[in-house]
N, C-alpha and C positions, 0 to 999 in steps of 0.2 A: 122967704119961701124955701122949704127943705128940699133937698135933691135926693131921690132914691138911687143909690149907686148900684150898678149891676154886680151880681155875685156869680161865682162859678165854682163848682166842686170838681176836683180832679177825678178822672175816671180810673186812675190807678189807685189801688188800695195800698196804704202804707202798712205793710205787714210787720208784725213784731218779730224780734229775734227768737230763735228756737234752737233746740238741741235734740238730736236723735237719742235713742235709748242707749245708755252706758251700761246698765245693769246686766245686759245680756252676756257681757264679758266674764261674768262670774258664775255662769250657769252651764249645765250640760243638758243634753237631750237623750239621755240614756234610757229613759223610761217612757212608755207609750201609754197615754191616757185616752186614746181614741175609743169612743163607744162606751166608756165607763166613767164613773164619777170618783172611784176609789181604786188605788193600786196598793198591793201589799208588797213590801220589800223585805226579803230575808237578810238577816245578818247572822253568820255562823260563827260562834265562838271557837276557841281553841282549848287545848288542855295543857297543863303544866308538864314539863319534863320531871323525871324522877330518876333515881339510881336504878340501874339494872341489877337484879339479884341472880346470882349464878347457881341457885338451887331452888327447889320447890316447883309447883305447878303454874305459878303466876310470876314468872321471872320479869315480865315487863310491868308489873304492878296490876292492881284490880281495875279492870276496864270499866269506865263510866259511860253511860249513854250520852252521845253528843247532842247537845240541845240546839234550839234555834231561836232566834228573836225576830219578831215580826213588827215592822213599822208601817202603820196604816196612813196613807197619803190620800186625803179627801180634798178635792177641789171645792172651795167655798166662796170665792170672790166672784159674785155675779153682778156686774156693774152695767149701767145703761145711760143713754142720754137721748134727748128728743128736742127738736126746735123746728120752727115753721118759717119759711121765707115767703112772704106774700108777693103775689105776681105784680101787683101795683107798686109795692116798694121797690121791687127790682127795676121796673120800668122807669121809676122817677128818681133812681140814684145811678143813672148812667150805666145800668146793668152791672154795677159792682157787687150786688148781692147774689152772687153765683152759688148755687147749692153745692156743686162739686167742690169748689174751692173752700167753701165754709166747712164742708165735711173733713177735708184734708187738714184744715186749720184746727178743727176740734181735736183730731187725732193727735197732732204733733204738739199741741199746746195744753191739752188736758189729759188725754188717755196715756200717752207715753210718760209724762212726768209723774202721774199717780202710780203707774206700774213700777217705774224705777224706785220711787219712794217706798213702796211696799216691799220690794225686794230688799233694799238696803235695810229697812226696819227688821225684817225677818232674820237677815244675816247677823245684825248687831245683837238681837235677842238671843240667837242661838249661841253666839260667842259668850255673852254674859252668863248664860245658863251653865256653860262649861268652864266658867271662871277664866276664859281666855280673853282677858280685858285688862286695861290699865287706865288710871285717871290722872296720871301726873300732868301737870300744866306743861304745855309745849312752849319752848322758847327757841330763839335762833341758836342757842348754845347746846340744846339737847334733842333737837328734832330728829337728826340722823341716828343718834343713839336709841331713841324710842322706836323708830322704825326697825333698826337692827334687832331690838329686844323681841319685837313681834316676829320677825323673821326666824330668830333662834327658837322661839316657842313652837312654831310650825315645823321647824327642822327636827327638834327633839321629839315630835310626835310622828316622825316618819312621812310628813307631807312632802311630796316631790318638790324639788327646788324649781324646776322648770314649770312654767304655766301660771305662776302666781300673779295675781293682780292686786294693786293697792289703790283703792278708790279714796281720794283724799279731798279735803275742802281746799279751796284756793288759799285760805289763811295758812293751813299747814304747809302747802306747797311753797308759799312765799317764805316761811320761816326755814324750811329745808334748804332753800336756795341760798339762805344767809348763813347757814351753819358752816363754820370753818372746816369741821371734820368731813362734811359731805363734799365741800369744794375740793378737798384733797383726795378723797377716795371714792367718790361717786363714779359709777361706770361712764357716765356721759357728762361729767362736770366741765370738761374743756368745751365740748360742743354747747353746753348750757351757757357758758360764759359768753359765747359768741351769739347765740340764738335765743337765749332766754327761755329754753324749754328743758324739762326733765327727761321724759322719754322713758328710760329704763334705769333703775338703780339696783345694785346688787343682784342682777338677774331677774328682777321683778318689774313688771310694767306699771308705771305710774299714771293713773288717770285722774285728772282734775274734775271734780263734780261740784255743781252748784250747791251752796249750803242748804238751799230749799229742798233738795232731794234726799239729803242725808238727815239721820236723826239729829235733833237739836244739840249743838255743842260738839258734834262728832269731828274728830280730827282725821282719822282714817279708819278704813276697814280693809283688812288684808285677808284675801280669800283665794282658795284654789278651786278652779271650775268643777272639779270632781266632787266637791263637797256639797253642792246644792243643785236642785232642778226647779224649774218654774214653768210648768206647762201652760200655754195658752190654749185652752181646750176649745173655745169658741171666739171667733171674731167675726161679727155679722154687721155690716153697715149697709143701709138702704136709703135710696132717695125715691120718694113717691111723688110722681108728677100728677097734679090736680087730684089728690085723694078726695073721698067724699067730705063735703063740708068746707073744703079749703081751696081757694083759687091761688094756686101757687105750688109750693113744694114742702113736703114733710120729710125731715131727715131724722133718721133713727139709728142708733147703734147699740151694740151689746158686746161685752167682752167678759168671758168666763175664764178665770185664771187663778193661780195660787203660786206659792213658793215654799219649798220644803228643803230643809238642811237634813241630809242623810245621817242617821245615827251612827253608822259605822265609819263615817268620814267627817264628823262634826269638829274633830280637832283642826280641820282645815280652814277655820275662820277665826280671825282675831279682830276685836273692836278696841279702838282707843278713843275714849270720851267719857262723859259723865253717865252714871247709871240712870235708868229710866224705867218706868213701869208700863 
């Protein structure tokens, strides 16, 4: 005769690991998109120097009309989600199917990772378009040199030294920590030896990012926050209690956002990794 053993499910939900947005470190909020879908940004060019002539009526040279370039920034990413929690399901799962907790879980595990992935993709594409990219295979013997090459490129483009952020894969970070040159000259190499962290290298903050949020095969993206802006024009999350036709809760969310690398400051982004379309 078989025996039916008693079963019990824990009332505590085993939540998954999660990570807050990291891409926000590469962005600025200098442009206001409130009430509009498009913002036009002016970039004003300069004129070349010439020799002064000490005779005639145009000693400074023939004046030219100063032009302006306009970049159109139009928010296009309009994303949404929706799910239902049945009241009976909640009552029969020890109240673990909580709408508020489910909404928070959706934001941190779905919305935030997608937002970050989109930002990093846009930064990488902008760098590739400007030929600010390298594809050299990274090893523990050249990781620091490749990082310094990217730093040099931004420096030669007059990008400020302070404020730069390097978003790197864990694989690149591991190789960097094994590079003898970095161990000798990295700003925080001694602390790193004791604590196993990078922190800051050559005046640039190093942020380790899960590979799933970076473009496939990306080693690192080096960026200055003044180079890009990513407005979240709308974040709307709702929990409907007993809406028509449902005994329970209807949870809905919508996020309207985009990312733009500014033409006048696009030199402030560097991408190391394979090309992609």
